[in-house]
Each structure stands twice: as C-alpha cells, then as structure tokens.
MARBA-3410 file (N, C-alpha, C, O; in Angstrom, 1 decimal):
155
-44.8,11.4,31.2,-44.1,12.1,30.1,-42.6,12.0,30.3,-41.9,11.7,29.4 ~ -42.1,12.4,31.5,-40.7,12.3,31.7,-40.2,10.9,31.6,-39.1,10.7,31.1 ~ -40.9,9.9,32.1,-40.5,8.5,32.0,-40.4,8.1,30.5,-39.4,7.5,30.1 ~ -41.3,8.6,29.7,-41.3,8.3,28.3,-40.1,8.9,27.6,-39.5,8.2,26.8 ~ -39.7,10.1,28.0,-38.5,10.7,27.4,-37.3,10.0,27.8,-36.3,9.9,27.1
-37.2,9.6,29.1,-36.0,8.9,29.6,-35.9,7.6,28.9,-34.8,7.2,28.4 ~ -37.0,6.8,28.7,-37.0,5.5,28.0,-36.6,5.8,26.5,-35.8,5.0,26.0 ~ -37.1,6.8,25.9,-36.7,7.1,24.5,-35.2,7.5,24.4,-34.5,7.1,23.5 ~ -34.7,8.2,25.4,-33.3,8.6,25.4,-32.4,7.3,25.6,-31.4,7.2,24.9 ~ -32.8,6.4,26.4,-32.1,5.2,26.7,-32.1,4.3,25.4,-31.1,3.8,25.0
-33.3,4.2,24.8,-33.3,3.4,23.5,-32.4,4.0,22.4,-31.7,3.3,21.7 ~ -32.5,5.3,22.3,-31.6,6.0,21.3,-30.1,5.8,21.6,-29.3,5.5,20.7 ~ -29.7,5.9,22.9,-28.4,5.7,23.3,-28.0,4.2,23.0,-26.9,4.0,22.5 ~ -28.9,3.3,23.4,-28.6,1.9,23.1,-28.4,1.6,21.6,-27.5,0.9,21.2 ~ -29.3,2.2,20.8,-29.2,2.0,19.4,-27.8,2.6,18.9,-27.2,1.9,18.0
-27.4,3.7,19.4,-26.1,4.3,18.9,-25.0,3.4,19.3,-24.1,3.2,18.5 ~ -25.0,2.8,20.5,-23.9,1.9,21.0,-23.9,0.7,20.0,-22.9,0.2,19.6 ~ -25.1,0.1,19.8,-25.1,-1.1,18.9,-24.6,-0.8,17.5,-23.9,-1.6,16.9 ~ -25.0,0.4,17.0,-24.6,0.8,15.7,-23.0,1.0,15.7,-22.4,0.5,14.7 ~ -22.5,1.7,16.6,-21.0,1.9,16.7,-20.3,0.5,16.8,-19.3,0.4,16.1
-20.8,-0.4,17.6,-20.2,-1.7,17.8,-20.2,-2.4,16.5,-19.3,-3.1,16.0 ~ -21.4,-2.4,15.8,-21.6,-3.1,14.5,-20.6,-2.6,13.5,-20.0,-3.3,12.7 ~ -20.5,-1.2,13.4,-19.5,-0.7,12.4,-18.1,-1.1,12.8,-17.3,-1.5,11.9 ~ -17.7,-1.1,14.0,-16.4,-1.5,14.4,-16.2,-3.0,14.0,-15.1,-3.3,13.5 ~ -17.1,-3.8,14.2,-17.0,-5.3,13.9,-16.8,-5.4,12.4,-15.9,-6.2,11.9
-17.6,-4.7,11.6,-17.5,-4.8,10.1,-16.1,-4.3,9.7,-15.5,-5.0,8.8 ~ -15.7,-3.2,10.2,-14.4,-2.7,9.8,-13.2,-3.7,10.2,-12.3,-3.9,9.4 ~ -13.4,-4.3,11.4,-12.4,-5.2,11.9,-12.3,-6.5,11.0,-11.3,-6.9,10.6 ~ -13.5,-7.0,10.7,-13.6,-8.2,9.8,-13.0,-7.9,8.4,-12.3,-8.7,7.9 ~ -13.4,-6.8,7.8,-12.9,-6.4,6.5,-11.4,-6.2,6.5,-10.7,-6.6,5.6
-10.9,-5.6,7.6,-9.5,-5.4,7.7,-8.7,-6.8,7.8,-7.6,-6.9,7.2 ~ -9.3,-7.7,8.5,-8.7,-9.1,8.6,-8.7,-9.7,7.2,-7.7,-10.4,6.9 ~ -9.8,-9.6,6.5,-9.9,-10.2,5.2,-8.8,-9.6,4.3,-8.2,-10.3,3.5 ~ -8.7,-8.3,4.3,-7.7,-7.6,3.5,-6.3,-8.1,3.9,-5.4,-8.3,3.0 ~ -6.0,-8.2,5.2,-4.7,-8.7,5.7,-4.5,-10.1,5.2,-3.4,-10.5,4.8
-5.5,-10.9,5.3,-5.4,-12.3,4.8,-5.1,-12.3,3.3,-4.2,-13.1,2.9 ~ -5.7,-11.5,2.5,-5.5,-11.5,1.1,-4.1,-11.1,0.8,-3.4,-11.7,0.0 ~ -3.6,-10.0,1.5,-2.3,-9.5,1.3,-1.2,-10.5,1.6,-0.1,-10.5,1.0 ~ -1.5,-11.4,2.5,-0.5,-12.5,2.9,-0.5,-13.7,2.0,0.3,-14.6,2.2 ~ -1.5,-13.8,1.1,-1.6,-14.9,0.2,-0.5,-14.8,-0.9,-0.1,-13.7,-1.3
0.0,-16.0,-1.3,0.9,-16.1,-2.5,0.2,-15.7,-3.8,-1.1,-15.7,-3.8 ~ 0.9,-15.5,-4.8,0.3,-15.2,-6.1,-0.6,-16.4,-6.6,-1.7,-16.2,-7.1 ~ -0.1,-17.5,-6.4,-0.8,-18.7,-6.8,-2.1,-18.9,-6.0,-3.1,-19.2,-6.5 ~ -2.0,-18.6,-4.7,-3.3,-18.6,-3.8,-4.3,-17.6,-4.3,-5.5,-17.9,-4.3 ~ -3.8,-16.4,-4.6,-4.7,-15.4,-5.1,-5.4,-15.8,-6.4,-6.6,-15.5,-6.6
-4.6,-16.4,-7.3,-5.2,-16.8,-8.6,-6.2,-18.0,-8.5,-7.1,-18.0,-9.2 ~ -6.0,-18.8,-7.5,-6.8,-20.0,-7.3,-7.9,-19.8,-6.3,-8.8,-20.7,-6.2 ~ -8.0,-18.7,-5.6,-9.0,-18.5,-4.6,-10.4,-18.2,-5.2,-11.4,-18.3,-4.5 ~ -10.4,-17.7,-6.4,-11.7,-17.4,-7.1,-11.6,-17.9,-8.6,-10.6,-18.5,-9.0 ~ -12.7,-17.8,-9.2,-12.8,-18.1,-10.7,-12.7,-16.7,-11.4,-13.0,-15.7,-10.8
-12.3,-16.7,-12.6,-12.1,-15.5,-13.4,-13.0,-15.4,-14.6,-12.9,-16.3,-15.5 ~ -13.9,-14.4,-14.6,-14.8,-14.3,-15.7,-14.3,-13.2,-16.7,-13.9,-12.1,-16.3 ~ -14.4,-13.5,-18.0,-13.9,-12.6,-19.0,-14.7,-11.3,-18.9,-16.0,-11.3,-18.9 ~ -14.0,-10.2,-18.9,-14.6,-8.9,-18.8,-14.4,-8.1,-20.1,-15.3,-7.4,-20.6 ~ -13.2,-8.2,-20.7,-12.9,-7.6,-21.9,-11.6,-8.1,-22.5,-10.8,-8.7,-21.8
-11.5,-8.0,-23.8,-10.3,-8.4,-24.5,-10.0,-7.2,-25.4,-10.8,-6.8,-26.2 ~ -8.8,-6.7,-25.3,-8.4,-5.5,-26.2,-7.2,-5.8,-27.0,-6.3,-6.5,-26.5 ~ -7.1,-5.3,-28.2,-5.9,-5.3,-29.0,-5.3,-3.9,-29.1,-6.1,-2.9,-29.2 ~ -4.0,-3.9,-28.9,-3.3,-2.6,-29.0,-3.8,-1.7,-27.8,-3.8,-2.2,-26.7 ~ -4.0,-0.5,-28.1,-4.4,0.5,-27.0,-5.9,0.7,-27.1,-6.4,1.6,-27.8
-6.6,-0.1,-26.4,-8.0,0.1,-26.1,-9.0,-0.3,-27.2,-10.2,0.0,-27.1 ~ -8.7,-1.1,-28.2,-9.6,-1.6,-29.2,-10.2,-2.9,-28.7,-9.6,-4.0,-28.8 ~ -11.4,-2.8,-28.2,-12.1,-4.0,-27.6,-12.6,-4.9,-28.7,-13.2,-4.5,-29.7 ~ -12.2,-6.2,-28.5,-12.6,-7.2,-29.5,-13.5,-8.3,-28.9,-13.7,-9.3,-29.5 ~ -13.9,-8.1,-27.6,-14.7,-9.1,-27.0,-16.1,-9.1,-27.6,-16.6,-8.1,-28.0
-16.6,-10.3,-27.7,-17.9,-10.5,-28.3,-18.9,-10.9,-27.1,-18.4,-11.3,-26.1 ~ -20.2,-10.7,-27.3,-21.2,-11.1,-26.3,-21.0,-12.5,-25.9,-21.2,-12.9,-24.7 ~ -20.7,-13.4,-26.8,-20.6,-14.8,-26.5,-19.3,-15.1,-25.6,-19.3,-16.2,-25.0 ~ -18.4,-14.1,-25.5,-17.2,-14.3,-24.7,-17.5,-13.9,-23.2,-16.8,-14.4,-22.3 ~ -18.5,-13.2,-23.0,-18.7,-12.6,-21.7,-19.2,-13.6,-20.6,-19.2,-13.2,-19.4
-19.6,-14.8,-21.0,-19.9,-15.8,-20.0,-18.8,-16.8,-19.8,-19.0,-17.9,-19.2 ~ -17.6,-16.6,-20.4,-16.5,-17.5,-20.3,-15.9,-17.3,-18.9,-15.6,-16.2,-18.4 ~ -15.6,-18.4,-18.3,-15.0,-18.4,-16.9,-13.7,-19.3,-16.9,-13.8,-20.5,-17.4 ~ -12.7,-18.8,-16.4,-11.4,-19.6,-16.2,-11.3,-20.0,-14.7,-11.3,-19.1,-13.9 ~ -11.1,-21.2,-14.5,-10.8,-21.7,-13.1,-9.4,-22.3,-13.0,-9.1,-23.3,-13.6
-8.6,-21.6,-12.3,-7.2,-22.1,-12.0,-7.2,-22.9,-10.8,-7.6,-22.4,-9.7 ~ -6.8,-24.1,-10.9,-6.8,-25.0,-9.7,-5.4,-25.1,-9.1,-4.4,-25.0,-9.8 ~ -5.3,-25.3,-7.8,-4.0,-25.5,-7.1,-3.1,-26.6,-7.6,-1.9,-26.5,-7.5 ~ -3.7,-27.6,-8.3,-2.9,-28.7,-8.8,-2.3,-28.3,-10.2,-1.9,-29.2,-11.0 ~ -2.4,-27.0,-10.6,-1.9,-26.5,-11.9,-2.8,-26.9,-13.1,-2.3,-26.7,-14.3
-4.0,-27.4,-12.9,-4.9,-27.6,-14.0,-5.8,-26.3,-14.1,-6.0,-25.6,-13.1 ~ -6.2,-26.1,-15.3,-7.1,-25.0,-15.5,-8.4,-25.5,-16.3,-8.2,-26.3,-17.2 ~ -9.5,-25.0,-15.9,-10.7,-25.4,-16.6,-11.3,-24.1,-17.2,-11.5,-23.1,-16.6 ~ -11.4,-24.2,-18.6,-11.9,-23.1,-19.3,-13.3,-23.4,-19.8,-13.5,-24.2,-20.6 ~ -14.3,-22.7,-19.1,-15.7,-22.9,-19.4,-16.2,-21.8,-20.3,-16.2,-20.6,-19.9
-16.5,-22.1,-21.5,-16.9,-21.1,-22.5,-18.4,-20.7,-22.3,-18.9,-19.9,-23.0 ~ -19.0,-21.3,-21.3,-20.4,-20.9,-21.0,-21.4,-21.4,-22.0,-21.1,-22.2,-22.9 ~ -22.6,-21.0,-21.9,-23.7,-21.5,-22.8,-23.7,-20.7,-24.1,-24.3,-21.3,-25.1 ~ -23.2,-19.6,-24.1,-23.2,-18.7,-25.3,-21.9,-18.9,-26.1,-21.0,-18.1,-26.1 ~ -21.8,-20.0,-26.9,-20.6,-20.3,-27.6,-20.5,-19.4,-28.9,-21.5,-19.2,-29.5
-19.3,-18.9,-29.1,-19.1,-18.1,-30.3,-19.2,-18.9,-31.6,-19.5,-18.4,-32.7 ~ -18.8,-20.2,-31.5,-18.7,-21.1,-32.6,-19.3,-22.4,-32.2,-18.9,-22.9,-31.1 ~ -20.3,-22.9,-32.9,-21.0,-24.2,-32.4,-20.1,-25.4,-32.4,-20.4,-26.4,-31.8 ~ -18.9,-25.2,-33.1,-18.0,-26.3,-33.1,-17.0,-26.3,-31.9,-16.3,-27.3,-31.7 ~ -17.1,-25.2,-31.1,-16.2,-25.1,-29.9,-16.7,-26.1,-28.9,-17.8,-26.3,-28.7
-15.7,-26.6,-28.2,-16.0,-27.4,-27.0,-16.4,-26.4,-25.9,-15.7,-25.4,-25.7 ~ -17.4,-26.8,-25.1,-17.8,-25.8,-24.0,-16.7,-25.8,-22.9,-16.4,-24.8,-22.4 ~ -16.2,-27.0,-22.5,-15.3,-27.1,-21.4,-14.0,-27.6,-22.0,-13.9,-28.6,-22.7 ~ -12.9,-26.9,-21.6,-11.5,-27.3,-22.0,-10.7,-27.4,-20.7,-10.7,-26.4,-19.9 ~ -9.9,-28.4,-20.6,-9.0,-28.6,-19.5,-7.6,-28.5,-20.0,-7.3,-29.1,-21.0
-6.8,-27.8,-19.2,-5.4,-27.6,-19.6,-4.5,-27.4,-18.4,-5.0,-27.8,-17.3 ~ -3.4,-26.8,-18.5,-2.5,-26.6,-17.4,-2.1,-25.1,-17.4,-2.1,-24.4,-18.4 ~ -1.7,-24.7,-16.2,-1.1,-23.3,-16.0,0.1,-23.4,-15.1,0.2,-24.4,-14.4 ~ 1.0,-22.4,-15.2,2.2,-22.4,-14.4,2.7,-21.0,-14.3,2.7,-20.2,-15.3 ~ 3.0,-20.6,-13.1,3.6,-19.3,-12.9,5.1,-19.3,-13.3,5.8,-20.3,-13.2
5.6,-18.2,-13.9,7.0,-18.1,-14.3,7.5,-16.8,-13.9,6.7,-15.8,-13.5 ~ 8.8,-16.6,-13.9,9.5,-15.4,-13.7,9.0,-14.8,-12.3,8.6,-13.6,-12.3 ~ 9.2,-15.6,-11.2,8.8,-15.1,-9.9,7.3,-14.6,-9.8,7.1,-13.6,-9.1 ~ 6.4,-15.2,-10.6,5.0,-14.8,-10.5,4.7,-13.6,-11.3,3.6,-13.1,-11.2 ~ 5.6,-13.1,-12.2,5.3,-12.0,-13.0,4.6,-12.4,-14.3,4.0,-11.7,-15.0
4.8,-13.7,-14.6,4.2,-14.3,-15.9,3.5,-15.5,-15.6,3.7,-16.2,-14.6 ~ 2.5,-15.9,-16.4,1.8,-17.1,-16.3,1.7,-17.8,-17.7,1.3,-17.1,-18.7 ~ 2.0,-19.0,-17.7,1.8,-19.8,-18.9,0.5,-20.4,-18.7,0.2,-21.3,-17.8 ~ -0.4,-20.0,-19.6,-1.8,-20.4,-19.5,-2.3,-21.0,-20.8,-2.4,-20.3,-21.8 ~ -2.6,-22.3,-20.8,-3.1,-23.0,-22.0,-2.2,-22.8,-23.2,-2.6,-22.7,-24.3
-0.8,-22.9,-22.9,0.1,-22.8,-24.0,0.6,-21.4,-24.4,1.5,-21.3,-25.2 ~ 0.1,-20.4,-23.8,0.4,-19.0,-24.0,1.1,-18.4,-22.8,0.7,-18.6,-21.7 ~ 2.1,-17.6,-23.0,2.8,-16.9,-21.9,2.3,-15.5,-21.8,2.6,-14.7,-22.7 ~ 1.7,-15.1,-20.7,1.2,-13.8,-20.5,1.9,-13.1,-19.3,2.4,-13.8,-18.4 ~ 2.0,-11.8,-19.4,2.5,-11.1,-18.2,1.3,-10.8,-17.4,0.2,-10.4,-17.9
1.5,-10.9,-16.1,0.4,-10.5,-15.1,0.5,-9.0,-14.9,1.4,-8.6,-14.2 ~ -0.4,-8.2,-15.5,-0.3,-6.8,-15.4,-1.0,-6.3,-14.1,-0.5,-5.4,-13.5 ~ -2.1,-6.9,-13.8,-2.9,-6.6,-12.6,-3.4,-7.9,-12.0,-3.9,-8.7,-12.6 ~ -3.3,-7.9,-10.6,-3.8,-9.1,-9.9,-4.3,-8.5,-8.5,-3.6,-8.1,-7.7 ~ -5.6,-8.4,-8.4,-6.2,-7.9,-7.1,-7.4,-8.9,-6.8,-7.6,-9.9,-7.5
-8.1,-8.6,-5.7,-9.2,-9.4,-5.3,-10.3,-9.4,-6.4,-11.0,-10.4,-6.5 ~ -10.4,-8.3,-7.1,-11.5,-8.2,-8.1,-11.1,-8.3,-9.5,-11.9,-8.7,-10.4 ~ -9.8,-8.0,-9.8,-9.4,-8.0,-11.2,-8.1,-8.8,-11.5,-7.2,-8.8,-10.7 ~ -8.1,-9.4,-12.7,-6.9,-10.0,-13.2,-6.8,-9.4,-14.7,-7.7,-9.5,-15.5 ~ -5.6,-8.9,-15.0,-5.4,-8.4,-16.3,-4.1,-9.1,-16.8,-3.0,-9.0,-16.2
-4.2,-9.8,-18.0,-3.1,-10.4,-18.6,-2.7,-9.8,-19.9,-3.6,-9.3,-20.6 ~ -1.4,-9.8,-20.2,-0.9,-9.1,-21.3,-0.1,-10.0,-22.1,0.9,-10.6,-21.7 ~ -0.5,-10.3,-23.4,0.2,-11.1,-24.3,0.9,-10.2,-25.2,0.3,-9.6,-26.1 ~ 2.2,-10.1,-25.1,3.0,-9.2,-25.9,3.4,-9.8,-27.2,3.7,-11.0,-27.3 ~ 3.5,-9.0,-28.2,4.0,-9.3,-29.5,3.4,-10.6,-30.1,4.1,-11.4,-30.6
2.1,-10.7,-30.1,1.4,-11.9,-30.7,1.6,-11.7,-32.2,1.3,-10.6,-32.7 ~ 2.0,-12.7,-32.9,2.2,-12.6,-34.3,0.9,-13.3,-35.0,0.6,-14.4,-34.8 ~ 0.2,-12.5,-35.8,-1.0,-13.0,-36.5,-0.6,-13.8,-37.7,0.6,-13.8,-38.1 ~ -1.6,-14.5,-38.3,-1.3,-15.3,-39.5,-0.7,-14.4,-40.6,0.0,-14.9,-41.5 ~ -1.0,-13.1,-40.6,-0.5,-12.2,-41.6,0.8,-11.6,-41.2,1.3,-10.6,-41.8
1.4,-12.1,-40.1,2.7,-11.6,-39.6,2.7,-10.2,-39.0,3.7,-9.6,-38.9 ~ 1.5,-9.8,-38.7,1.4,-8.5,-37.9,1.7,-8.8,-36.4,1.4,-9.9,-36.0 ~ 2.2,-7.9,-35.7,2.5,-8.0,-34.3,1.5,-7.2,-33.5,1.4,-6.0,-33.8 ~ 0.9,-7.9,-32.6,-0.1,-7.2,-31.7,0.2,-7.4,-30.3,0.7,-8.4,-29.9 ~ -0.3,-6.5,-29.4,-0.3,-6.8,-28.0,-1.8,-7.0,-27.7,-2.7,-6.3,-28.1
-2.1,-8.1,-26.9,-3.4,-8.4,-26.5,-3.5,-8.3,-25.0,-2.7,-8.9,-24.3 ~ -4.6,-7.7,-24.5,-4.9,-7.5,-23.1,-6.2,-8.3,-22.8,-7.2,-8.0,-23.4 ~ -6.1,-9.2,-21.8,-7.3,-9.9,-21.4,-7.6,-9.5,-20.0,-6.8,-9.5,-19.1 ~ -8.9,-9.1,-19.8,-9.3,-8.6,-18.5,-10.4,-9.5,-17.9,-11.4,-9.8,-18.6 ~ -10.3,-9.8,-16.6,-11.2,-10.7,-16.0,-11.6,-10.0,-14.7,-10.9,-9.2,-14.1
-12.9,-10.4,-14.2,-13.4,-10.0,-13.0,-13.5,-11.3,-12.1,-13.9,-12.4,-12.6 ~ -13.3,-11.2,-10.8,-13.3,-12.4,-10.0,-14.8,-12.8,-9.8,-15.7,-12.0,-9.7 ~ -15.0,-14.1,-9.6,-16.3,-14.7,-9.4,-16.0,-15.7,-8.2,-15.1,-16.5,-8.3 ~ -16.8,-15.7,-7.2,-16.6,-16.7,-6.1,-16.6,-18.1,-6.6,-17.3,-18.4,-7.5 ~ -15.8,-19.0,-6.0,-15.8,-20.4,-6.3,-17.1,-21.0,-5.8,-17.2,-22.2,-6.0
END
C-alpha cells in the first residue's frame, strides 16, 4: 500500500513537471513567433498570409458585403503582384474568378495602392487587415468612405 502511494506520488510529480515544461515551451515558442512578427516589415506582414474578405462597410458601420464576397481572397506577393480570387460564389456570372494586378506601399507604409485604388492601412495585425478608401466619389457624385476588412488565411 505504501509503495503504491509512493509510485502514485512520483507519477503525479512527474506529470506536473512535464506539464510545467510543456507550458513553458509553448509560451517560449509563441513569444518567439510574436517577436518574429514584430520585426517584420509592413511588406513582409502583408505578404506572409492571404487575406479573406470579412466585411465591407460604407460610412460608419453600414455593411454592404454580400454572401458571394465572403469567399474572396487577396494574395499579395513579394514581387508586387496581387492575385484577387473571387472564389466559387461569384456575385456576377460575368466576373472573372481570378484577377491579377499590382500593389505598392506608399507614404512610408501608411497607404497601399491596390489594383488601382489608394487605401489607407487602418489596421495591420497577424489576424486583421483593414483598409480605408477615403472620399470615394460615386457615379452620382456622392462622396463616401469605404472600409474593407480582411482576416488572415495561411498561405
């Protein structure tokens, strides 16, 4: 009986040590990944993942994203090309599914010229990209602000 308790105590102690070491390793690895991300340039952050459309808003919070937009993915490549994949759910059957164009950072990385439009980079994190198109003029000459929100998707 005493031997059984000693063995149980040793097993429990060994389990606690393994658990503590595992937690330490996970925290260390995540810390290294965070440090690595923080040391990346804006261009590297933009090209390290693909960006899936999450929402498009006009003005203050009026969402205009359609279900057919939610599978759209933008891939920014290091060679300044961009691949815009509209996914299988096309909003218009006449749309091309894949469009290739160019992108360029401007104003010390505060703005991005993307497929002919100049956006301000409002948010750029590991998970989120938010672009702001200021003062877009509609065909009726109304002026709107457009916010495009993306979630990161692994390459």
